[in-house]
Residue, then its C-alpha position, 0 to 999 in steps of 0.5 A: x407101891x403095893x397097898x392094902x385097903x382094909x374095908x368094904x364100902x363105896x369109901x374103900x372103892x374110892x380111895x383104892x381107884x384114886x390110888x390105883x390111878x396114882x400108879x399103885x398096885x391095890x390089894x383089899x381085905x374086906x368083910x363084905x363083897x365089893x364089885x367095885x374093889x374087886x374091879x380095882x384091886x389086884x387081889x382080895x381077901x373075903x373074910x368074916x371079920x376084920x381080925x387085925x392079925x388076919x390083916x397083917x397075914x394078908x399084908x405080908x402075903x401081898x407084900x405091901x409097903x402100906x396099910x390103909x384101914x378106913x373101916x372103924x373096927x381094925x383101927x379100934x382094935x389096934x391094927x396100927x400098933x400091930x402093923x408097926x411091930x411087924x415094920x409095916x407102915x399103917x395110915x391110921x392113929x394108934x390104939x391109944x389115939x384112936x380113943x378119941x372116936x372109940x371112947x365117946x365120953x373120953x372125947x366129950x370130956x376133952x371138948x367140954x373142959x376146953x370149950x364149956x357148953x359145946x357139949x350136950x349132957x351125956x351119960x354112960x350107964x352100967x346097969x338097969x338102975x343106972x339106965x333108968x336114973x339117967x333117962x329121967x335126969x335127962x327130962x322129957x327127951x328126945x334122947x340119943x341112945x347108943x353103944x358105950x364103945x365103939x359101935x358107932x352105927x348102932x344109934x337110936x333117937x327116941x322121940x320126945x315124952x317116951x321115957x319108957x321106950x327110951x329106957x327099954x332101948x338103953x337097957x337093950x344096948x347095955x345087955x349087948x355091949x356091957x355099957x351104954x350112953x344116953x345123951x341130949x339129943x341136939x336138933x341142928x339148924x339145917x345149914x349149920x351141921x357139917x363135918x370138918x376134916x383134919x389130916x395130920x402127921x402129928x405137929x402139922x394140921x391141914x383142914x380140908x373144906x367142910x362136908x355136910x352128911x345125911x345120917x337119916x334114911x327119911x326127911x323128918x324121921x330119925x332112923x339113923x343110917x351109916x349115911x344116905x349122902x353128903x355135900x361139899x364145895x362151893x354153895x355150902x356156907x358155914x359161918x367163919x366164927x363156927x369154922x374157927x371154933x370147929x378148928x379150935x375143937x380138933x387142934x385142942x383134942x390133938x394137943x391133949x393127946x400130945x401132952x399125954x405122950x400120944x401123937x395123933x396121925x392120920x385122919x381126925x373128923x370133927x362132927x358138929x351141929x349148930x343149934x340156935x346161936x350155938x355150935x355143938x360138938x357131937x363126936x370124932x371119927x378117927x378115919x373118914x366116913x362113908x360117903x364123905x370120903x369121896x368129897x374129901x378125895x375130889x376136894x383134894x389136888x394133891x396126890x393121896x399117895x404123897x398125903x399118906x407118905x408124908x403123914x407117915x414120915x412126919x412131913x406133911x406139907x400143905x395140901x392143894x384143895x378145890x372148891x368144886x361142888x360135890x353131891x354124893x347120893x347112896x342107893x340102898x335096899x329099900x328095908x336098909x337099915x334093916x336086913x333084907x333079901x337080895x335084889x337084883x338089877x342090871x349094871x348100866x354099861x361102863x359103870x364099873x369104870x366110871x369115876x362118878x359111881x362107887x360101889x358098896x355091899x354088892x356081887x356081880x353075876x354077869x351084867x346083874x348086881x345082886x345087893x347085900x344087907x348094907x348099902x349098895x352104891x353111891x353116885x356122884x354129881x360135881x359142879x360149879x354149884x350144889x344145885x348143878x352137882x345135885x342135878x348130875x347126881x340125880x341124873x345118874x340116879x335115874x339111870x338104874x333100873x332096880x328097885x333101890x332106895x335113895x333121898x331126892x332131897x340131898x343138896x337141896x338147900 
């Protein structure tokens, strides 16, 4: 089967490699260069953006039987709806269903109505006056400041007792996006922060082992990134009560859409935070995260192409999973998430074919890798415990000769 992957990160490299190993011909449509994707794919389109009409054009050019968009922008711009009009199956929710990610207040309201007390207070603002009032209403902070629509990586956390800075940042996002959201910051208990993945064809919901991600660049400093690492499997303990509540929360959201005549197909990820004795809902993602996708793929024994096909045609069977411990560590330019000049390092022999290394924003010059402005690569450790998997990921990390930054505490429970 010819499959078009839409995206440019370690997530897309991992998906492409898994599908290629299952005997599919893989093509890609990407916004940034990725040496891993280029190595796996038969052909690739490098575009300035994820214009969905351009994606469909590429799909027709490569004569693909399936599109898998894992970057959020084409999903939130309606790639599935357009693909279906053109007769091309697409493994992602429709534009209406993807509102669970694209409209943060919509999803918070759905969860809040069903589970009062699970959602932190959040206020959407559309004017400078509303911004000032919202900051005052939420008290002394800390505050989470984010775009009011789908730019989920544009998030800032402002420390307690700095209301003027919080107001300034909120107004900046308001000017940039037209609307912004400010909400209470919930400080989670370290062991009770987790993401729960649900794969669904609409009527059938299949939950996978929980994953914990590391969104901040440094320990103790709330500098939000696209993700610095993730862990899953044996050793990551989540309370049974919390897990059941999380499953009910995801099921309620999907049923809410179904009652509106909107079927949800694809991946739905719920982000949850344990705070004292309560479980808080953070947000939904309408596609797999990066690098959590790698944890997800390594936990699935069922062929991925089988899952995708069954989802599209509405007969998703039970998914066989493994409890193998998995630790993913991202390596990034030192100034990430801010812009940086390219760094160069030698690529260890065999790493392009290494099933424990997945590439992000990167360009290959001979045997030298040039970094981009985003995350460069992710290394993966596997084992019988989180500790053993962490040791494997750190051992791989030490083989790099470059000056990339990575968190050494990921997986340290």
